[in-house]
Each structure stands twice: as C-alpha cells, then as structure tokens.
C-alpha positions in Angstrom: 13.5 5.7 5.5 12.9 9.4 4.8 11.0 9.7 1.6 10.8 13.5 1.1 11.3 13.3 -2.6 8.5 10.8 -3.1 6.2 12.7 -0.8 6.9 15.9 -2.8 6.4 14.2 -6.1 3.0 12.8 -5.0 1.9 16.2 -3.7 2.8 17.8 -7.1 1.1 14.9 -8.9 -2.2 15.3 -7.0 -2.0 19.1 -7.2 -1.8 18.7 -11.0 -4.6 16.2 -11.0 -6.8 18.6 -9.0 -5.9 21.5 -11.2 -6.8 19.5 -14.4 -9.6 17.3 -13.0 -10.7 14.5 -15.2 -11.3 10.8 -14.9 -8.2 10.1 -17.1 -6.0 12.3 -15.0 -7.3 10.7 -11.8 -6.5 7.3 -13.2 -3.0 8.4 -14.2 -2.5 9.8 -10.7 -3.7 6.6 -9.1 -1.4 4.5 -11.2 1.6 6.8 -10.5 0.8 6.7 -6.7 0.6 2.9 -6.7 3.9 2.7 -8.6 5.6 5.1 -6.1 4.3 3.2 -3.1 5.6 -0.1 -4.7 9.0 1.5 -5.2 9.1 2.7 -1.6 8.2 -0.8 -0.3 10.9 -2.4 -2.5 13.4 0.2 -1.4 12.7 -0.4 2.2 13.1 -4.2 1.8 16.4 -3.7 0.1 17.7 -1.4 2.8 16.6 -3.7 5.6 18.3 -6.7 3.9 21.6 -5.0 3.0 22.4 -2.4 5.6 23.4 -3.5 9.1 21.7 -1.3 11.7 19.0 0.0 9.3 16.2 -1.8 11.1 17.1 0.0 14.4 17.4 3.3 12.5 14.0 2.8 10.9 12.4 2.2 14.2 13.6 5.5 15.6 13.0 7.7 12.5 9.7 8.8 10.9 9.3 7.6 7.4 7.6 10.4 5.3 7.1 13.5 7.4 9.6 14.1 10.3 8.0 13.9 13.7 4.6 12.9 12.2 4.5 9.8 10.0 
C-alpha cells in the first residue's frame, strides 16, 4: 500500500510541467496522472484479492505518505 515510487514520479512529472508550462504539457501531465492513479487502483485490487492479511495491513498503514496519507 506504500506508493512512494508513484508519488515521486508524479512529483517529478508535475515539476516538469510547471517548469515547461504549456497547455500540451498540462494535458500530458493530466493523462499520465490519471493512468498512474488507475494503475494504483488496479494494483490495490490485485493485492487485496490475492494476499491473505493484506486488507488488515492496509488498514493500519498509510498509502502514499507515511503518517499522513
């Protein structure tokens, strides 16, 4: 449930979009963000369906930023 790599990738992506601001880059950033979120949702479903005890683990662990979110 810890998605540090995805969080880091999104931060880099949006930093790049901000540094090279344009409508096209914002659109690419939005599409990439939606694809990443979709991947995370599918990954969570797979983990919950296949790993015993994962649901309990996920309840007690923050998803993206430890101790925050």
